[in-house]
DRENDRENZA-734931 format. One record per residue (C-alpha): residue number from 1; x, y, z; chain. Coordinates in nm, 4 decimals. Layout:
{pos=NUM; u=X; v=Y; w=Z; unit=A} .
...
***
This chain:
{pos=1; u=0.5796; v=-0.1671; w=-0.2057; unit=A} .
{pos=2; u=0.2300; v=-0.0728; w=-0.3198; unit=A} .
{pos=3; u=-0.0819; v=-0.1702; w=-0.1185; unit=A} .
{pos=4; u=-0.3215; v=-0.4253; w=-0.2709; unit=A} .
{pos=5; u=-0.5588; v=-0.1507; w=-0.3536; unit=A} .
{pos=6; u=-0.2943; v=0.0651; w=-0.5249; unit=A} .
{pos=7; u=-0.1756; v=-0.2262; w=-0.7230; unit=A} .
{pos=8; u=-0.5281; v=-0.3324; w=-0.8194; unit=A} .
{pos=9; u=-0.6086; v=0.0278; w=-0.9287; unit=A} .
{pos=10; u=-0.2893; v=0.0531; w=-1.1382; unit=A} .
{pos=11; u=-0.3526; v=-0.2912; w=-1.3080; unit=A} .
{pos=12; u=-0.7141; v=-0.2013; w=-1.3645; unit=A} .
{pos=13; u=-0.6121; v=0.1253; w=-1.5340; unit=A} .
{pos=14; u=-0.3433; v=-0.0466; w=-1.7462; unit=A} .
{pos=15; u=-0.5800; v=-0.3245; w=-1.8403; unit=A} .
{pos=16; u=-0.8484; v=-0.0796; w=-1.9381; unit=A} .
{pos=17; u=-0.6090; v=0.1105; w=-2.1592; unit=A} .
{pos=18; u=-0.4920; v=-0.2055; w=-2.3375; unit=A} .
{pos=19; u=-0.8440; v=-0.3379; w=-2.3811; unit=A} .
{pos=20; u=-0.9944; v=0.0065; w=-2.4610; unit=A} .
{pos=21; u=-1.2665; v=-0.0224; w=-2.1999; unit=A} .
{pos=22; u=-1.3671; v=0.1812; w=-1.8955; unit=A} .
{pos=23; u=-1.1804; v=0.0745; w=-1.5778; unit=A} .
{pos=24; u=-1.5083; v=0.0406; w=-1.3971; unit=A} .
{pos=25; u=-1.5927; v=-0.2512; w=-1.6296; unit=A} .
{pos=26; u=-1.2981; v=-0.4483; w=-1.4713; unit=A} .
{pos=27; u=-1.3864; v=-0.6095; w=-1.1424; unit=A} .
{pos=28; u=-1.1699; v=-0.8433; w=-0.9284; unit=A} .
{pos=29; u=-1.3893; v=-1.1417; w=-1.0424; unit=A} .
{pos=30; u=-1.3917; v=-1.0280; w=-1.4143; unit=A} .
{pos=31; u=-1.3071; v=-1.3188; w=-1.6364; unit=A} .
{pos=32; u=-1.0489; v=-1.2375; w=-1.8962; unit=A} .
{pos=33; u=-1.2471; v=-1.4187; w=-2.1614; unit=A} .
{pos=34; u=-1.5500; v=-1.2055; w=-2.0852; unit=A} .
{pos=35; u=-1.3269; v=-0.8908; w=-2.1190; unit=A} .
{pos=36; u=-1.2009; v=-1.0255; w=-2.4548; unit=A} .
{pos=37; u=-0.8432; v=-1.0206; w=-2.3126; unit=A} .
{pos=38; u=-0.5971; v=-1.2611; w=-2.4645; unit=A} .
{pos=39; u=-0.2461; v=-1.3581; w=-2.3710; unit=A} .
{pos=40; u=-0.0954; v=-1.0745; w=-2.5723; unit=A} .
{pos=41; u=-0.3043; v=-0.8256; w=-2.3683; unit=A} .
{pos=42; u=-0.1920; v=-0.9769; w=-2.0448; unit=A} .
{pos=43; u=0.1793; v=-0.9799; w=-2.1540; unit=A} .
{pos=44; u=0.1397; v=-0.6041; w=-2.2323; unit=A} .
{pos=45; u=-0.0101; v=-0.5273; w=-1.8968; unit=A} .
{pos=46; u=0.2409; v=-0.7365; w=-1.7103; unit=A} .
{pos=47; u=0.5315; v=-0.5806; w=-1.9050; unit=A} .
{pos=48; u=0.4111; v=-0.2373; w=-1.7852; unit=A} .
{pos=49; u=0.4123; v=-0.3563; w=-1.4241; unit=A} .
{pos=50; u=0.7590; v=-0.5150; w=-1.4634; unit=A} .
{pos=51; u=0.8985; v=-0.1829; w=-1.5841; unit=A} .
{pos=52; u=0.7216; v=0.0114; w=-1.3047; unit=A} .
{pos=53; u=0.8337; v=-0.2134; w=-1.0190; unit=A} .
{pos=54; u=1.1538; v=-0.3472; w=-1.1758; unit=A} .
{pos=55; u=1.0514; v=-0.7112; w=-1.1371; unit=A} .
{pos=56; u=1.0367; v=-1.0078; w=-1.3715; unit=A} .
{pos=57; u=0.7512; v=-1.2524; w=-1.3936; unit=A} .
{pos=58; u=0.7833; v=-1.5770; w=-1.5795; unit=A} .
{pos=59; u=0.5230; v=-1.6026; w=-1.8579; unit=A} .
{pos=60; u=0.4100; v=-1.9495; w=-1.7603; unit=A} .
{pos=61; u=0.2961; v=-1.8096; w=-1.4199; unit=A} .
{pos=62; u=0.0151; v=-1.6224; w=-1.5783; unit=A} .
{pos=63; u=-0.1044; v=-1.8410; w=-1.8566; unit=A} .
{pos=64; u=-0.3503; v=-2.0259; w=-1.6292; unit=A} .
{pos=65; u=-0.5008; v=-1.7025; w=-1.4824; unit=A} .
{pos=66; u=-0.8683; v=-1.6626; w=-1.5575; unit=A} .
{pos=67; u=-0.9760; v=-1.3630; w=-1.3574; unit=A} .
{pos=68; u=-0.8453; v=-1.0090; w=-1.2940; unit=A} .
{pos=69; u=-0.8188; v=-1.0669; w=-0.9231; unit=A} .
{pos=70; u=-0.5859; v=-1.3607; w=-0.9764; unit=A} .
{pos=71; u=-0.3610; v=-1.1359; w=-1.1791; unit=A} .
{pos=72; u=-0.3429; v=-0.8819; w=-0.8950; unit=A} .
{pos=73; u=-0.2657; v=-1.1507; w=-0.6463; unit=A} .
{pos=74; u=0.0138; v=-1.2974; w=-0.8600; unit=A} .
{pos=75; u=0.1814; v=-0.9567; w=-0.9214; unit=A} .
{pos=76; u=0.1484; v=-0.8661; w=-0.5544; unit=A} .
{pos=77; u=0.3222; v=-1.1985; w=-0.4561; unit=A} .
{pos=78; u=0.5977; v=-1.1383; w=-0.7066; unit=A} .
{pos=79; u=0.6582; v=-0.7867; w=-0.5942; unit=A} .
{pos=80; u=0.6921; v=-0.9038; w=-0.2367; unit=A} .
{pos=81; u=0.9086; v=-1.1928; w=-0.3320; unit=A} .
{pos=82; u=1.1410; v=-0.9948; w=-0.5434; unit=A} .
{pos=83; u=1.1703; v=-0.6818; w=-0.3201; unit=A} .
***
């Protein structure tokens, strides 16, 4: 199981690639709206994580997320729950 920091770094890198921004622009308190990230972008990032860690996250679990740190916490919780 990845550490919180490893997971955060991986998600930050994946999100930066999807949004075509520098990873340093994505902070834990970054709001998805400020990053111009929509639900399609989140689905793409989460799909990458699902493949990497062989987990499944129900889509309704991430529709209410507003900040990057919330996404990290959700995925960390799911990895622990499904391991």
